[in-house]
C-alpha positions, 0 to 999 in steps of 0.5 A: 500500500503506498504511503500518504506522501507517495500518493501526494507526489503521484497526485501532484505529478499528475496535476503538473502533467495536466497543467503542461498540456498532457505531454507524454514522455516527461513523466520523470521530470514531472515526478521529480518536480512533484517530489521537490514541491511536496518536500518544500511544503513539508519543510514549510509546515515543519518550520511553522510548527517549530515557530509556533512551539517556540513562540508558545514556550517564550513568555515574552511573546504572550498576549496581555491578559484580556479585560473583563466584559464589565471593564470594556463596558465601563471604558466604552461609556466613559468616553462620553459617546452614546452606545449604539443599541442593537437592531430588533430581530427580524420578524418571522411568521405567516403572511400578513394582509394589508390594512384596509376595510374588512369584509366582515 
């Protein structure tokens, strides 16, 4: 059973072959190019994971603690600007009849 990496290279080589007009006889070049592209992707992902892990371990890169909702509300009202009220939710329901004389 082929590995996941082998399957990804196979798919990438096929896409390269299609993108280049389905020219026959260049399957070795398409395969090598697909291998290089997959290897580059793997290196980028590994580097990003390593950077993320290093950033999580570095206490100087942590975010400041979040403020509570009450503190945010007090800050917003302390600016002197009126707060916007949320719009009323749209009504859902049955069909309405237009106002007018009733037939009763």
